[in-house]
N, C-alpha and C positions, 0 to 999 in steps of 0.2 A: 303126234297130230299126222292124220292122213293114212292110218292103217285102218283095214277093214275086216270084218269077221264075217264069215258066211253064216246064214242061218239055214237051217237043214230041217224038213218035214218029210218024216218017212224015208229019209236017205236021200231025197233030192234037194239040192241047193235051190232056194227060192228067192233069195235076197242078200245083197251086200250090206251089211250094217257097218258104219265107221266106228272105229274104236275111239274110246274117250281118254282123255288124260285125267288126272286127279281133280283139277279145278274143274274142268267141264263137267265131270260126274258129280261133283259137289253142286254146281250152280243148277243142273238139270233136277238134281234131287228137290231143289225148292221150288221147281216150277210145274208141278203137277196141277196146279192152280194160278191163277193170275196173281201175280205178286210184284209190288213196286219194288223199284230199285233200292230204296231203303232197307226194306225188308231182307232182302238178298244179302245186303252187306251185314244185316245183324246175323244172319244164319251162316255165313261163310267167314274164314278167317284170313282174308285177303283184302289188300287196300282197294279203295273205289276204282282207281285208274286201271288196275288189273282185272277187276270184275267187269268193267266197262268193255275192255279189249276183248275179253273171253266172250261177253255177250254178242258183240259185233261179230265174232268168228261164228259163233252157233247161229246167229241169223243167216250169216253168208251160207252156212252148211245146210239151212234150212230146217235147223232142229229147234229153233226158238223164233217166237214172233213177238215184235212189239206191240203193244196195246195201249189205247187210250180210253178215259172216261168220257163217254158221251153223255151230257147233261140232257139233252132230249129225250133219249131212249132210257137213261138211268140204268146204263150198263156198259161194259167194256166192249169196245170194237176194235178190229185188228188195224193197225196202222202200216199201209204199205209204204209208206215214206216214214222215215224218222231222222232225227238230227243227232248224228253220230258224235257232235260235240256236247249233247246235253242228254245223256243217257238217263240220267236221274229224274227226266220229265216223263217217262214211261213207266209202264208196268209190263211184265213179260210172262209168256205162257210156253211151255214145251210144246212142240208139235208132235204128231204121231211118229216122225222119224226120230225125233229126239228121245221120246219115250221108249222106242224100240231099242235105241242104241244104250240108254240108261239102263233098260232091265235086260239087256243081254250081257252085260259086264260080267264076268265070273270072279 
């Protein structure tokens, strides 16, 4: 973690993209659409506590956002605050930054 890759367009560096380790890559692979914590656990081969810790890291890196179901509008809304002790209470979605990092991995 902590490594960056430069993104180039016509020879000019335009952005620094964080490099992902294998578990970060696998989790982001699940988050092109809003997914509940339990569904992520079904998709990756890591224990719940490890997945929760990686999600916290990805949220901190602004690569993932926590989401909650809003009954009033019958849709997911971004949760700007989340309970890090109850990661299974939320759903998750990759951000633009997370998708760029995921798609730039070679």
